[in-house]
C-alpha positions as CSV (number, residue, x, y, z in Angstrom):
1,M,273.9,-11.8,28.0
2,S,271.4,-13.1,30.6
3,D,271.7,-16.4,32.5
4,E,268.8,-17.8,30.5
5,S,270.4,-17.0,27.2
6,R,273.7,-18.6,28.3
7,D,271.9,-21.7,29.5
8,E,270.1,-22.0,26.1
9,A,273.3,-21.6,24.2
10,R,274.8,-24.5,26.1
11,R,271.9,-26.8,25.1
12,S,271.7,-28.5,21.8
13,P,269.4,-27.0,19.2
14,L,267.2,-30.1,19.5
15,E,266.8,-29.7,23.2
16,A,265.9,-26.0,22.8
17,F,263.3,-26.9,20.1
18,A,261.7,-29.5,22.3
19,R,261.5,-27.2,25.3
20,H,259.8,-24.5,23.2
21,Q,257.4,-27.0,21.7
22,V,256.4,-28.2,25.2
23,A,255.9,-24.6,26.3
24,A,253.8,-23.8,23.2
25,L,251.6,-26.9,23.8
26,E,251.1,-25.8,27.4
27,E,250.0,-22.4,26.3
28,V,247.6,-23.8,23.6
29,G,246.1,-25.9,26.4
30,K,245.6,-22.9,28.6
31,A,244.0,-21.0,25.7
32,I,241.5,-23.7,25.0
33,V,240.7,-24.1,28.7
34,S,240.1,-20.3,29.0
35,L,237.4,-20.6,26.2
36,L,235.4,-23.2,28.1
37,P,232.8,-22.1,30.7
38,K,233.7,-22.6,34.3
39,E,230.8,-25.1,35.0
40,F,231.9,-27.2,32.0
41,R,235.5,-27.4,33.4
42,K,234.1,-28.2,36.8
43,H,231.9,-31.1,35.6
44,T,234.6,-32.4,33.3
45,A,237.1,-32.5,36.2
46,S,234.5,-34.4,38.3
47,A,233.8,-36.8,35.4
48,I,237.6,-37.5,35.1
49,D,237.9,-38.0,38.8
50,E,234.9,-40.5,38.8
51,G,236.4,-42.4,35.9
52,K,239.7,-42.6,37.6
53,A,238.1,-43.8,40.8
54,G,236.2,-46.4,38.8
55,F,239.3,-47.8,37.2
56,E,241.1,-47.8,40.5
57,A,238.3,-49.9,42.0
58,L,238.4,-52.2,39.0
59,V,242.2,-52.7,39.3
60,D,242.0,-53.2,43.1
61,G,239.2,-55.9,42.6
62,V,241.2,-57.7,39.9
63,K,244.3,-57.5,42.1
64,E,242.4,-59.1,45.0
65,E,241.1,-61.9,42.8
66,I,244.5,-62.6,41.5
67,E,245.9,-62.7,45.0
68,E,243.2,-65.1,46.1
69,L,243.8,-67.4,43.1
70,K,247.5,-67.3,43.8
71,D,246.9,-68.3,47.5
72,D,244.6,-71.1,46.4
73,V,247.1,-72.5,43.9
74,E,249.9,-72.3,46.5
75,Y,247.7,-74.1,49.0
76,R,246.9,-76.8,46.5
77,I,250.5,-77.3,45.5
78,D,251.5,-77.5,49.2
79,C,248.7,-80.1,49.7
80,L,250.0,-82.2,46.8
81,K,253.6,-82.0,48.0
82,R,252.5,-83.2,51.5
83,A,250.3,-85.9,50.1
84,G,253.2,-87.2,47.9
85,K,255.5,-87.8,50.9
86,G,255.7,-91.4,52.1
87,K,253.9,-92.9,49.1
88,T,255.3,-96.1,47.6
89,P,255.5,-96.6,43.9
90,V,252.6,-98.6,42.4
91,E,252.9,-100.8,39.3
92,I,250.1,-100.2,36.9
93,E,248.5,-103.2,35.2
94,G,248.9,-103.2,31.5
95,E,252.4,-101.9,31.3
96,D,253.8,-105.5,31.1
97,E,251.0,-106.6,28.8
98,E,252.2,-104.4,26.0
99,E,255.6,-106.3,26.1
100,D,253.8,-109.6,26.1
101,E,251.7,-108.8,23.1
102,D,254.8,-108.5,21.0
103,E,255.9,-112.0,22.0
104,T,252.5,-113.7,21.5
105,P,252.2,-115.4,18.1
106,R,249.4,-114.0,16.0
107,D,246.6,-116.2,14.5
108,D,247.0,-114.4,11.2
109,D,250.5,-115.9,10.5
């Protein structure tokens, strides 16, 4: 018995099935590629490379925008924190008036 046969016997039947299916799909892919003209394969590969480069540029641009927005938000939060130090509480007019309204007799009564 060869080493490969022994290794396969140690694996579960499901693992062996999956390995053979992967190998079969790889061979089908190679068969299809062999039917395509060389120029077609060359231009297809170039198109895939350009598409990939385009998406990489898009992702990089979005990443830079997000980083700039994050920095801006962090700066604004820092400014608000610094501006909030040393402030005294301020009473807002109208807060006490609501309580007074309940105590004031109505003309309707």
